[in-house]
KEKE-3310 file (N, C-alpha, C; in steps of 0.2 Angstrom, whole numbers, plus 5000, padded with zeros to 4 digits):
npx = (5004:5010:5019:5011:5005:5017:5020:5009:5011:5023:5020:5010:5018:5025:5029:5015:5014:5021:5014:5002:5006:5010:4998:4990:4997:4995:4982:4981:4987:4980:4965:4962:4968:4980:4995:5012:5020:5012:5004:5014:5018:5006:5005:5016:5014:5002:5007:5016:5009:5001:5013:5016:5004:5004:5016:5013:5003:5008:5017:5009:5003:5014:5017:5006:5004:5013:5010:4997:4997:5003:4993:4983:4989:4990:4977:4974:4966:4957:4958:4959:4961:4972:4975:4984:4986:4986:4997:5000:4990:4993:5006:5005:4992:4985:4994:5003:4994:4992:4986:4986:4992:4984:4974:4975:4975:4963:4954:4956:4951:4938:4934:4936:4926:4914:4913:4912:4899:4892:4890:4897:4904:4916:4934:4945:4960:4969:4974:4982:4976:4967:4971:4963:4950:4954:4953:4941:4943:4953:4947:4937:4945:4951:4940:4935:4944:4943:4948:4940:4929:4935:4940:4929:4923:4931:4928:4915:4915:4923:4913:4902:4910:4913:4901:4896:4906:4903:4890:4893:4901:4896:4891:4903:4910:4902:4904:4917:4923:4930:4930:4926:4931:4931:4929:4934:4937:4939:4937:4932:4922:4912:4906:4899:4884:4881:4883:4874:4862:4862:4863:4850:4842:4845:4841:4827:4826:4822:4830:4844:4846:4849:4862:4877:4893:4901:4917:4918:4908:4912:4924:4919:4912:4920:4933:4950:4953:4947:4949:4953:4967:4972:4963:4968:4981:4978:4972:4982:4991:4982:4982:4995:4997:4989:4995:5006:5018:5032:5034:5039:5038:5024:5020:5027:5020:5007:5010:5014:5003:4995:5002:5001:4987:4988:4996:4992:4980:4987:4996:4987:4981:4992:4990:4977:4979:4987:4977:4967:4969:4969:4957:4947:4951:4947:4934:4929:4932:4926:4913:4910:4913:4907:4896:4895:4901:4917:4924:4938:4946:4951:4962:4955:4963:4964:4953:4955:4963:4955:4948:4936:4936:4948:4947:4935:4940:4950:4943:4936:4946:4948:4935:4933:4942:4935:4923:4928:4931:4919:4909:4899:4905:4914:4931:4942:4957:4961:4974:4987:4981:4973:4975:4974:4964:4952:4949:4950:4939:4928:4928:4920:4908:4907:4904:4890:4886:4886:4898:4898:4904:4899:4888:4896:4903:4894:4891:4903:4903:4895:4900:4911:4907:4901:4913:4921:4915:4914:4928:4930:4922:4929:4942:4946:4947:4956:4968:4969:4971:4983:4991:4990:4996:5008:5014:5012:5003:5008:4998:4980:4974:4970:4965:4960:4958:4958:4951:4938:4927:4910:4905:4915:4914:4901:4901:4911:4904:4893:4899:4904:4893:4891:4902)
npy = (4994:5006:5007:5010:5021:5029:5030:5036:5048:5052:5053:5062:5074:5076:5088:5097:5095:5084:5074:5075:5071:5057:5052:5053:5045:5032:5031:5031:5019:5009:5013:5018:5009:5012:5010:5008:5018:5027:5031:5037:5048:5055:5058:5067:5077:5082:5086:5095:5104:5109:5114:5125:5132:5136:5143:5154:5159:5163:5172:5182:5186:5190:5201:5209:5210:5219:5234:5233:5233:5245:5253:5250:5255:5268:5272:5272:5263:5258:5244:5229:5215:5206:5200:5187:5177:5163:5155:5157:5150:5137:5134:5138:5135:5123:5112:5110:5104:5092:5080:5080:5071:5060:5064:5064:5049:5046:5054:5049:5036:5039:5045:5034:5025:5033:5033:5020:5017:5024:5037:5048:5054:5058:5057:5062:5067:5077:5077:5085:5096:5092:5098:5110:5105:5102:5114:5115:5106:5112:5124:5118:5111:5121:5126:5117:5107:5094:5079:5068:5076:5085:5077:5071:5084:5086:5075:5077:5090:5086:5077:5086:5095:5086:5082:5094:5096:5086:5091:5103:5100:5096:5108:5116:5109:5111:5125:5127:5117:5107:5092:5077:5082:5089:5100:5099:5109:5116:5129:5136:5129:5130:5141:5142:5141:5154:5160:5153:5158:5172:5172:5168:5178:5189:5185:5188:5201:5214:5225:5222:5209:5209:5213:5210:5204:5195:5188:5185:5193:5205:5207:5206:5218:5228:5225:5221:5231:5229:5215:5201:5201:5214:5222:5217:5223:5237:5238:5234:5245:5256:5251:5253:5266:5271:5266:5274:5270:5272:5277:5266:5255:5255:5252:5240:5232:5232:5224:5212:5207:5206:5197:5186:5183:5180:5169:5159:5152:5144:5136:5130:5121:5111:5104:5099:5092:5081:5076:5071:5058:5049:5053:5048:5034:5031:5034:5024:5012:5013:5015:5002:4994:4999:5004:5018:5035:5043:5057:5068:5075:5091:5105:5122:5130:5128:5135:5148:5156:5157:5169:5176:5173:5178:5192:5196:5194:5204:5215:5215:5216:5231:5233:5225:5231:5242:5237:5232:5243:5249:5240:5237:5232:5224:5218:5215:5217:5217:5209:5199:5189:5195:5198:5186:5179:5185:5180:5166:5163:5166:5159:5146:5151:5158:5148:5146:5159:5161:5165:5178:5193:5204:5199:5189:5198:5204:5193:5191:5201:5198:5186:5190:5199:5189:5183:5192:5195:5181:5178:5188:5184:5171:5174:5174:5160:5156:5163:5157:5142:5142:5147:5136:5126:5130:5141:5155:5170:5187:5196:5197:5186:5181:5173:5177:5168:5155:5155:5157:5149:5145:5132:5127:5137:5135:5122:5122:5130:5122:5109:5115:5116:5103:5100)
npz = (4999:5004:4994:4983:4986:4987:4973:4967:4973:4968:4954:4955:4958:4946:4932:4925:4911:4908:4916:4908:4896:4899:4903:4891:4882:4889:4888:4874:4872:4879:4879:4867:4858:4850:4840:4848:4843:4838:4848:4856:4848:4848:4861:4863:4855:4861:4874:4870:4864:4876:4883:4874:4876:4889:4890:4882:4889:4901:4895:4891:4904:4910:4903:4905:4919:4926:4921:4925:4939:4941:4936:4945:4957:4955:4957:4970:4978:4992:4997:5007:5005:4996:4980:4977:4967:4957:4959:4972:4978:4974:4980:4993:4998:4994:4988:4999:5008:5021:5017:5004:4995:4994:4987:4973:4969:4974:4966:4954:4955:4958:4946:4937:4942:4940:4927:4924:4930:4922:4924:4921:4906:4904:4904:4914:4909:4913:4925:4934:4936:4947:4958:4958:4963:4974:4981:4987:4997:5005:5009:5017:5026:5033:5039:5047:5051:5048:5042:5035:5031:5023:5012:5008:5002:4992:4984:4980:4974:4962:4956:4953:4944:4934:4928:4924:4914:4905:4902:4895:4885:4872:4866:4866:4857:4846:4844:4843:4837:4844:4845:4854:4866:4883:4896:4911:4921:4936:4940:4929:4920:4930:4929:4918:4918:4920:4908:4901:4906:4904:4890:4887:4893:4886:4873:4874:4875:4864:4858:4863:4859:4845:4844:4838:4842:4837:4832:4818:4812:4817:4809:4796:4795:4799:4794:4794:4804:4817:4821:4831:4834:4831:4840:4852:4850:4851:4863:4871:4870:4875:4888:4891:4891:4901:4912:4911:4903:4893:4875:4867:4875:4877:4864:4863:4872:4866:4855:4860:4867:4855:4848:4856:4853:4840:4839:4848:4844:4833:4840:4847:4838:4836:4848:4847:4835:4840:4849:4842:4836:4847:4853:4843:4842:4855:4854:4845:4851:4864:4860:4855:4866:4877:4872:4871:4869:4875:4883:4882:4895:4897:4901:4904:4897:4883:4878:4881:4872:4861:4849:4852:4866:4871:4866:4874:4887:4887:4887:4899:4909:4913:4916:4928:4937:4939:4945:4957:4964:4966:4970:4984:5000:4994:4996:4990:4982:4965:4957:4955:4947:4939:4925:4918:4923:4919:4905:4908:4917:4911:4900:4897:4897:4885:4873:4875:4873:4860:4855:4855:4858:4865:4873:4880:4887:4896:4903:4908:4918:4927:4932:4938:4947:4956:4958:4965:4977:4983:4983:4994:5005:5007:5010:5023:5026:5016:5019:5032:5030:5025:5035:5043:5036:5039:5030:5031:5025:5022:5024:5023:5011:4994:4979:4964:4953:4959:4971:4968:4966:4965:4969:4978:4988:4992:4996:5007:5015:5018:5024:5035:5043:5047:5055)
capx = (5000:5014:5022:5006:5004:5022:5019:5004:5014:5028:5016:5006:5023:5027:5026:5008:5014:5023:5009:4997:5009:5010:4991:4988:5001:4992:4975:4982:4988:4975:4958:4961:4971:4984:5001:5015:5023:5005:5002:5019:5017:5000:5006:5021:5010:4997:5011:5020:5003:5001:5019:5016:4999:5006:5021:5010:4998:5014:5020:5003:5002:5020:5018:5001:5003:5016:5006:4990:4999:5004:4987:4980:4992:4987:4969:4973:4960:4958:4955:4963:4962:4976:4974:4990:4986:4985:5003:4999:4985:4997:5012:5004:4986:4983:4999:5005:4990:4995:4983:4986:4994:4979:4968:4976:4972:4955:4952:4956:4946:4931:4933:4934:4919:4908:4913:4910:4892:4888:4887:4900:4907:4923:4940:4950:4967:4973:4973:4986:4970:4963:4972:4958:4946:4957:4952:4936:4946:4957:4942:4934:4949:4952:4934:4933:4950:4941:4950:4935:4925:4939:4941:4921:4922:4935:4924:4908:4917:4924:4907:4899:4913:4913:4894:4896:4910:4898:4885:4895:4905:4893:4891:4910:4912:4899:4906:4924:4926:4934:4926:4929:4935:4928:4933:4932:4941:4934:4936:4930:4916:4907:4902:4895:4877:4880:4882:4867:4856:4863:4861:4843:4839:4847:4837:4821:4825:4822:4836:4850:4847:4852:4869:4882:4899:4906:4923:4916:4903:4916:4929:4915:4909:4926:4939:4956:4954:4945:4950:4956:4974:4972:4960:4973:4987:4976:4970:4989:4993:4978:4984:5001:4996:4986:5001:5012:5023:5035:5031:5042:5035:5017:5020:5029:5014:5002:5013:5014:4996:4992:5006:4997:4981:4989:5000:4988:4977:4991:4998:4981:4981:4996:4988:4971:4982:4988:4973:4962:4969:4967:4949:4944:4952:4944:4926:4927:4933:4920:4906:4910:4914:4903:4890:4894:4908:4920:4927:4945:4946:4958:4962:4952:4968:4962:4949:4957:4966:4950:4948:4932:4937:4953:4945:4931:4944:4954:4938:4934:4950:4946:4929:4934:4945:4930:4919:4932:4930:4912:4904:4898:4906:4920:4937:4948:4961:4963:4981:4992:4976:4968:4976:4972:4957:4947:4947:4949:4933:4923:4929:4915:4902:4907:4900:4883:4884:4887:4905:4896:4909:4895:4885:4902:4906:4889:4892:4909:4902:4891:4905:4917:4903:4901:4920:4924:4911:4916:4934:4930:4920:4933:4949:4949:4949:4962:4973:4970:4973:4991:4994:4989:5001:5015:5016:5007:5004:5010:4992:4974:4976:4965:4966:4954:4958:4958:4947:4932:4922:4904:4905:4919:4912:4895:4903:4914:4898:4888:4902:4905:4887:4892:4908)
capy = (5000:5012:5008:5012:5029:5033:5030:5041:5054:5054:5055:5069:5079:5077:5094:5096:5094:5076:5071:5074:5066:5051:5050:5052:5039:5026:5031:5030:5012:5005:5014:5020:5004:5014:5007:5011:5024:5032:5033:5041:5054:5059:5062:5072:5083:5085:5089:5101:5110:5112:5119:5131:5136:5138:5148:5160:5162:5166:5178:5188:5188:5193:5208:5214:5211:5226:5239:5234:5235:5253:5257:5249:5259:5275:5273:5273:5259:5255:5237:5226:5208:5206:5194:5185:5174:5155:5152:5156:5144:5130:5134:5139:5133:5116:5107:5108:5101:5085:5074:5081:5065:5055:5067:5061:5042:5047:5058:5044:5030:5042:5046:5028:5023:5036:5030:5012:5016:5028:5043:5053:5052:5063:5055:5069:5066:5083:5076:5090:5100:5090:5102:5114:5102:5103:5120:5114:5103:5117:5128:5114:5109:5127:5128:5111:5103:5086:5075:5065:5081:5088:5073:5072:5090:5085:5071:5081:5095:5082:5074:5091:5097:5081:5083:5100:5094:5082:5095:5108:5097:5097:5115:5118:5105:5114:5132:5128:5112:5103:5086:5073:5086:5092:5105:5098:5114:5117:5137:5138:5126:5131:5148:5140:5143:5161:5161:5151:5162:5179:5172:5166:5184:5194:5183:5190:5209:5216:5228:5219:5202:5210:5216:5204:5206:5189:5189:5184:5199:5212:5207:5207:5225:5233:5222:5220:5235:5227:5209:5200:5204:5222:5224:5216:5228:5244:5237:5234:5252:5260:5250:5256:5274:5272:5264:5279:5268:5277:5275:5260:5250:5254:5247:5233:5229:5230:5219:5207:5204:5204:5190:5181:5181:5177:5163:5154:5147:5140:5131:5125:5116:5106:5101:5096:5087:5076:5073:5068:5050:5046:5053:5044:5028:5030:5034:5017:5006:5014:5013:4995:4990:5002:5007:5026:5038:5046:5064:5068:5081:5095:5112:5128:5134:5127:5140:5155:5159:5158:5176:5179:5173:5183:5198:5197:5195:5209:5221:5214:5219:5237:5233:5221:5236:5247:5234:5231:5249:5251:5236:5238:5226:5221:5220:5212:5221:5213:5210:5194:5185:5199:5198:5179:5176:5187:5175:5160:5161:5168:5154:5141:5155:5160:5144:5148:5166:5160:5168:5185:5197:5208:5194:5187:5204:5205:5187:5192:5207:5194:5181:5194:5202:5184:5181:5197:5193:5175:5179:5192:5179:5165:5176:5172:5153:5155:5164:5152:5136:5144:5147:5129:5123:5133:5146:5161:5176:5193:5200:5193:5185:5177:5172:5177:5162:5148:5155:5160:5144:5145:5126:5126:5141:5132:5115:5124:5132:5117:5106:5118:5115:5096:5100)
capz = (4999:5004:4987:4978:4989:4984:4966:4965:4975:4963:4948:4956:4958:4939:4929:4922:4904:4908:4918:4903:4891:4902:4903:4884:4880:4892:4885:4867:4871:4883:4878:4860:4855:4845:4841:4853:4841:4836:4855:4858:4844:4851:4868:4862:4852:4867:4879:4867:4864:4883:4885:4871:4878:4896:4889:4879:4894:4905:4892:4892:4910:4912:4900:4907:4926:4929:4920:4929:4945:4940:4936:4952:4963:4954:4959:4978:4980:4999:4998:5011:5003:4991:4975:4977:4962:4958:4961:4980:4979:4973:4983:5001:5001:4991:4987:5006:5013:5023:5014:4997:4991:4993:4982:4965:4967:4976:4960:4948:4957:4957:4939:4934:4945:4938:4920:4925:4932:4918:4927:4917:4899:4904:4907:4915:4908:4915:4933:4938:4938:4952:4963:4958:4966:4981:4985:4991:5003:5008:5013:5022:5032:5037:5043:5051:5053:5048:5036:5031:5027:5017:5006:5005:4999:4986:4979:4978:4969:4957:4953:4950:4939:4928:4926:4920:4909:4900:4899:4891:4879:4864:4864:4865:4851:4840:4843:4842:4833:4848:4846:4858:4871:4888:4900:4919:4925:4942:4941:4923:4918:4935:4928:4911:4919:4919:4901:4899:4909:4900:4883:4888:4894:4880:4867:4875:4874:4857:4855:4865:4855:4839:4845:4837:4842:4835:4828:4810:4811:4817:4804:4790:4795:4800:4791:4800:4810:4824:4821:4839:4835:4830:4846:4857:4850:4853:4870:4876:4870:4880:4895:4893:4891:4908:4916:4910:4900:4887:4868:4865:4879:4875:4857:4864:4876:4861:4851:4865:4867:4848:4846:4859:4850:4834:4840:4852:4839:4829:4845:4849:4833:4838:4854:4843:4830:4844:4853:4838:4835:4853:4854:4838:4844:4862:4852:4842:4857:4869:4857:4854:4872:4882:4868:4871:4868:4881:4882:4885:4899:4897:4905:4900:4893:4877:4876:4882:4866:4856:4847:4856:4873:4873:4866:4880:4893:4887:4888:4905:4914:4916:4920:4934:4942:4942:4949:4964:4968:4968:4973:4991:5003:4991:5000:4986:4977:4960:4956:4952:4943:4935:4917:4916:4927:4915:4900:4910:4920:4905:4894:4897:4895:4877:4869:4876:4871:4853:4854:4854:4863:4869:4878:4884:4892:4900:4907:4913:4923:4932:4934:4943:4954:4960:4960:4969:4984:4986:4987:5000:5009:5008:5011:5029:5026:5011:5023:5038:5028:5023:5041:5046:5032:5040:5025:5032:5021:5027:5025:5021:5004:4990:4971:4959:4948:4962:4977:4967:4963:4970:4971:4984:4993:4995:5000:5013:5020:5020:5028:5042:5047:5050:5059)
cpx = (5004:5018:5017:5005:5010:5022:5015:5007:5019:5025:5013:5011:5026:5025:5019:5009:5017:5018:5003:5000:5009:5003:4989:4991:4998:4985:4976:4983:4982:4967:4957:4964:4976:4990:5006:5018:5018:5004:5007:5019:5011:5001:5012:5018:5006:5001:5015:5015:5002:5006:5018:5010:5001:5011:5018:5005:5003:5016:5015:5002:5008:5020:5012:5001:5006:5012:5000:4992:5000:4998:4982:4983:4989:4980:4969:4968:4962:4955:4960:4964:4966:4976:4981:4992:4986:4991:5003:4995:4989:5002:5010:4998:4984:4988:5002:5001:4992:4992:4983:4988:4989:4974:4969:4973:4964:4951:4950:4951:4939:4929:4932:4928:4913:4908:4909:4902:4889:4885:4892:4903:4915:4929:4945:4957:4971:4972:4978:4981:4965:4964:4966:4951:4947:4956:4946:4939:4950:4953:4939:4939:4951:4946:4933:4938:4948:4944:4945:4930:4928:4940:4934:4920:4926:4931:4918:4910:4919:4918:4903:4902:4913:4906:4894:4901:4906:4894:4887:4899:4903:4893:4898:4912:4908:4902:4913:4928:4930:4931:4931:4932:4930:4932:4931:4937:4937:4933:4934:4922:4910:4903:4898:4887:4876:4880:4876:4861:4857:4861:4853:4839:4840:4842:4830:4821:4827:4829:4842:4851:4849:4859:4873:4888:4904:4911:4922:4913:4907:4921:4924:4914:4915:4933:4944:4957:4952:4945:4953:4963:4975:4969:4965:4979:4984:4974:4977:4991:4990:4981:4991:5002:4993:4991:5007:5018:5026:5032:5033:5039:5028:5016:5022:5023:5009:5004:5013:5007:4993:4996:5003:4991:4982:4992:4996:4985:4982:4995:4993:4981:4985:4994:4981:4974:4984:4983:4968:4963:4967:4959:4945:4944:4947:4936:4925:4927:4927:4914:4905:4909:4908:4897:4889:4902:4910:4923:4933:4945:4952:4957:4958:4956:4967:4957:4950:4960:4961:4949:4942:4933:4942:4950:4939:4935:4948:4949:4936:4939:4949:4940:4928:4938:4940:4926:4922:4931:4924:4907:4904:4900:4912:4927:4943:4951:4964:4970:4984:4987:4973:4969:4973:4966:4952:4945:4946:4942:4927:4923:4923:4908:4901:4903:4893:4881:4885:4892:4903:4900:4904:4892:4891:4904:4900:4890:4897:4909:4899:4896:4909:4913:4903:4908:4923:4921:4913:4923:4934:4928:4925:4940:4951:4951:4955:4968:4974:4973:4982:4995:4994:4994:5009:5018:5011:5009:5005:5002:4986:4974:4969:4968:4960:4952:4956:4952:4940:4926:4917:4903:4909:4917:4905:4896:4906:4909:4894:4892:4904:4899:4887:4899:4907)
cpy = (5007:5013:5012:5020:5033:5034:5035:5048:5056:5055:5061:5075:5080:5084:5092:5093:5086:5073:5069:5070:5058:5048:5050:5046:5033:5026:5029:5022:5007:5006:5016:5014:5006:5010:5011:5019:5029:5035:5039:5048:5058:5062:5067:5078:5087:5089:5095:5106:5113:5116:5125:5135:5140:5144:5154:5163:5166:5173:5184:5190:5192:5201:5212:5215:5218:5232:5240:5236:5242:5256:5256:5254:5266:5277:5274:5269:5257:5249:5233:5218:5208:5199:5192:5179:5166:5152:5152:5151:5137:5129:5135:5136:5125:5112:5106:5105:5094:5079:5075:5075:5060:5058:5064:5054:5043:5049:5053:5038:5033:5043:5039:5025:5025:5034:5023:5012:5020:5034:5050:5050:5055:5058:5061:5067:5071:5082:5081:5095:5098:5094:5108:5112:5102:5109:5120:5110:5107:5122:5125:5112:5115:5129:5123:5107:5096:5084:5072:5070:5084:5084:5072:5078:5089:5081:5074:5087:5091:5080:5080:5094:5092:5081:5089:5100:5091:5086:5100:5106:5097:5103:5118:5115:5109:5122:5132:5122:5107:5096:5081:5076:5089:5096:5104:5103:5117:5125:5140:5136:5128:5138:5147:5142:5150:5163:5159:5156:5169:5178:5171:5173:5189:5191:5186:5197:5211:5219:5225:5212:5203:5213:5209:5206:5200:5191:5189:5191:5206:5212:5208:5214:5230:5230:5221:5225:5233:5218:5207:5203:5211:5225:5223:5221:5234:5244:5238:5242:5256:5258:5253:5264:5275:5271:5269:5276:5273:5273:5269:5255:5249:5250:5240:5229:5227:5225:5212:5203:5202:5197:5184:5178:5178:5170:5157:5150:5142:5134:5126:5120:5110:5101:5096:5090:5080:5072:5069:5060:5047:5047:5049:5037:5026:5029:5026:5012:5007:5013:5006:4991:4993:5005:5015:5028:5042:5052:5064:5075:5084:5102:5117:5132:5133:5131:5147:5158:5159:5166:5179:5178:5177:5190:5200:5198:5201:5215:5220:5217:5226:5237:5230:5227:5240:5244:5233:5237:5251:5247:5236:5232:5222:5223:5218:5216:5216:5214:5204:5190:5189:5198:5192:5176:5178:5182:5168:5159:5163:5163:5150:5145:5156:5155:5145:5155:5166:5164:5175:5189:5200:5204:5191:5192:5204:5199:5188:5196:5203:5189:5185:5198:5195:5182:5186:5195:5187:5175:5183:5187:5174:5167:5174:5165:5152:5157:5159:5145:5137:5144:5140:5125:5125:5138:5151:5166:5182:5197:5195:5192:5181:5176:5172:5171:5156:5149:5157:5155:5144:5138:5125:5131:5138:5126:5117:5126:5127:5111:5109:5117:5108:5095:5098)
cpz = (5000:4997:4983:4980:4985:4977:4964:4968:4970:4956:4948:4956:4951:4936:4925:4915:4903:4910:4912:4897:4893:4901:4896:4881:4882:4889:4877:4867:4873:4881:4870:4855:4850:4846:4846:4849:4840:4844:4858:4855:4847:4857:4868:4860:4857:4871:4876:4866:4871:4885:4882:4874:4885:4895:4886:4884:4899:4902:4892:4899:4913:4909:4903:4914:4928:4927:4924:4935:4946:4941:4943:4957:4961:4956:4966:4981:4988:4999:5002:5011:4997:4987:4974:4971:4962:4960:4969:4981:4979:4978:4991:5003:5000:4991:4995:5010:5014:5020:5007:4992:4990:4988:4974:4964:4969:4969:4955:4949:4956:4950:4935:4936:4941:4930:4919:4926:4927:4920:4925:4911:4899:4908:4908:4915:4912:4923:4938:4940:4945:4959:4964:4963:4974:4985:4989:4998:5007:5013:5019:5028:5036:5041:5048:5054:5053:5042:5032:5027:5022:5012:5003:5001:4991:4980:4977:4973:4962:4952:4949:4944:4932:4925:4922:4914:4903:4898:4894:4885:4872:4862:4862:4858:4845:4839:4841:4839:4837:4849:4850:4865:4876:4892:4907:4922:4930:4943:4934:4921:4924:4933:4920:4912:4918:4912:4898:4900:4905:4893:4882:4889:4888:4874:4868:4875:4867:4855:4856:4861:4848:4839:4844:4836:4840:4831:4820:4809:4811:4811:4797:4790:4795:4796:4796:4805:4816:4824:4829:4839:4836:4837:4852:4857:4853:4861:4875:4875:4875:4887:4897:4894:4899:4913:4916:4908:4894:4880:4866:4869:4878:4869:4858:4868:4871:4857:4854:4865:4860:4846:4850:4855:4842:4835:4843:4848:4835:4834:4847:4844:4833:4843:4850:4839:4834:4848:4849:4836:4842:4854:4849:4840:4850:4859:4849:4847:4861:4866:4856:4861:4877:4879:4870:4870:4874:4878:4885:4889:4899:4900:4900:4896:4885:4873:4876:4876:4860:4855:4852:4863:4875:4872:4872:4886:4894:4889:4895:4911:4917:4920:4928:4939:4944:4946:4957:4967:4970:4970:4980:4995:5000:4995:4996:4981:4971:4958:4952:4947:4938:4927:4915:4918:4922:4910:4903:4913:4916:4900:4892:4896:4888:4873:4869:4874:4863:4851:4853:4860:4868:4875:4883:4889:4897:4905:4912:4919:4928:4936:4939:4949:4958:4962:4966:4977:4987:4988:4993:5005:5012:5010:5018:5030:5022:5016:5029:5036:5027:5030:5044:5042:5034:5035:5026:5027:5026:5028:5022:5014:5001:4983:4967:4955:4952:4967:4976:4965:4967:4973:4977:4989:4997:4999:5006:5019:5024:5025:5035:5047:5050:5055:5066)
residu = (MET:GLU:ARG:ILE:SER:ALA:MET:PHE:ASP:TRP:TYR:GLY:MET:LEU:PRO:ALA:ALA:VAL:MET:ILE:MET:VAL:GLY:ILE:PHE:LEU:MET:GLY:LEU:LEU:LEU:ALA:ARG:LEU:LYS:ILE:MET:GLU:ALA:LEU:LYS:SER:SER:ILE:TYR:VAL:ALA:SER:GLY:ILE:VAL:GLY:LEU:ASN:THR:LEU:ILE:GLY:MET:PHE:ALA:GLY:ALA:ALA:ILE:PRO:PRO:LEU:ILE:SER:VAL:ILE:GLN:SER:THR:ASN:MET:LYS:LEU:ASP:ILE:VAL:ASP:PHE:GLY:VAL:ALA:SER:ALA:GLN:ALA:SER:VAL:VAL:PHE:PRO:LEU:LYS:PHE:PHE:GLY:LEU:LEU:PHE:PRO:ILE:GLY:LEU:VAL:VAL:ASN:PHE:LEU:LEU:ILE:LEU:ILE:LYS:GLN:THR:ASN:THR:PHE:ASP:VAL:ASP:ILE:PHE:ASN:TYR:TRP:VAL:PHE:GLY:MET:SER:SER:ALA:PHE:THR:TYR:ALA:ALA:THR:GLU:SER:LEU:GLY:LEU:SER:ILE:LEU:ALA:PHE:VAL:ILE:THR:GLU:ILE:ILE:VAL:LEU:LYS:LEU:ALA:ASP:PHE:THR:ALA:PRO:VAL:ILE:ALA:LYS:GLU:TYR:GLY:LEU:GLU:GLY:ILE:SER:ILE:PRO:HIS:GLY:ASN:ALA:VAL:VAL:PHE:ALA:PRO:VAL:GLY:ILE:LEU:VAL:ASN:TRP:ILE:ILE:ASP:ARG:ILE:PRO:PHE:LEU:LYS:ASP:ILE:ASP:TRP:SER:PRO:GLU:THR:ILE:GLU:GLU:ARG:PHE:GLY:GLY:LEU:VAL:GLU:PRO:SER:THR:LEU:GLY:PHE:PHE:MET:GLY:ILE:VAL:LEU:GLY:ILE:PHE:ALA:LYS:LEU:ASN:PHE:GLY:ASP:CYS:LEU:LEU:LEU:GLY:VAL:THR:ILE:ALA:ALA:PHE:MET:ILE:ILE:PHE:PRO:LYS:VAL:LEU:ASN:ILE:LEU:ILE:GLU:GLY:ILE:GLN:PRO:VAL:ALA:GLU:GLY:MET:ARG:GLU:VAL:THR:GLU:LYS:LYS:LEU:ASN:ARG:LYS:LEU:TYR:ILE:GLY:LEU:ASP:ALA:ALA:VAL:LEU:VAL:GLY:MET:PRO:ASP:VAL:MET:ALA:THR:GLY:ILE:LEU:LEU:VAL:PRO:ALA:ILE:LEU:VAL:LEU:SER:PHE:ILE:LEU:PRO:GLY:ASN:ARG:VAL:LEU:PRO:LEU:ALA:ASP:LEU:ALA:ILE:ALA:ALA:PRO:PHE:LEU:VAL:SER:CYS:CYS:MET:PRO:TYR:CYS:LYS:ARG:ASN:ILE:PHE:ARG:GLY:PHE:VAL:SER:GLY:ILE:ILE:VAL:PHE:ILE:ILE:THR:LEU:TYR:ILE:CYS:THR:ASP:THR:ALA:ALA:LEU:TYR:THR:GLU:ILE:ALA:LYS:ILE:ASN:GLY:LEU:PRO:PHE:ASP:MET:THR:ALA:THR:SER:LEU:GLY:ALA:ALA:SER:SER:PRO:ILE:SER:TRP:ILE:ILE:ALA:LYS:VAL:MET:LEU:LEU:PHE:SER)
# end
């Protein structure tokens, strides 16, 4: 038993891209019945795509965060909870949990059982993102100090997220052509209902339902002037001006954001090229053996660089800053996660908004109202669990990208009643 636990601990500590490569390779061999070299090629392409996507996201965040900090500091906002970012959640909140090594094998077993009893069609190969489910465990442990309740919180979160991944997969495939893929990302797919609700309401308002800001419509009406890359370029320049950057740095920021929007879809195609043989092989095998098809669960990063998602995210950044200042009761200062949380958290809304940037922007406003209030309410738990882990923050902390899930928030509240 100790050897098995040690094996899972070793696997859980692998870099995310390596973990996914191993997972895709095994899926290709065992579930898709590919030849060894075919499975290896697919796994390398998928891992390469993940490395490329993460590199581009890091490039975008690295370019955007410093000027955003300058803008925030210039506003003199009096907010006492600081957004330390997803990295703080990983390094101080979730990974150091004394029972974290148990979460990977528990997550895999739950996923397999749900597939076998036909309660999910998603096989979450990106098990690195099980740490996102672990945020429910962290909140629960900070509130109750109960190991059993904390693991139960993890399992409940995983089940809900897998269900949402199943539910959203057909719409994502229809809008983006990502056949055989689902998005069991615990801090992205949970906001899909917001996109569904906003789209339903706007469809019933005569004037608003006719507003069409889809990338295709914008390009058709205005040509290259407002295509996503050009929009990113000008938004970068505007951000640079507000941050009081010099002329050259303003242009560099604009070019960097434009480069992200140009290169991201090309890198995504590498990932898709790798995943297709595995998805098709799995579909053939599972339809024959299980009389149904399975989805391959991947990170929401595969949606973030879509032109409509990133354009919506860029437009949301200044709106989030305004919201943080004017929302009564909000105490969160958006900081480390601001640049990347905007497109990430709205990514699974966009397919239901029909890739309409206007509808996505309205959805994003609602998403970040929810996010700011949840982060305000959970900041004490977020800060406390870091203290319990022996890695205390210097001040009350949170993460817009990691601590904002309504599911984790609700579960922690419910578990507190049973402590």
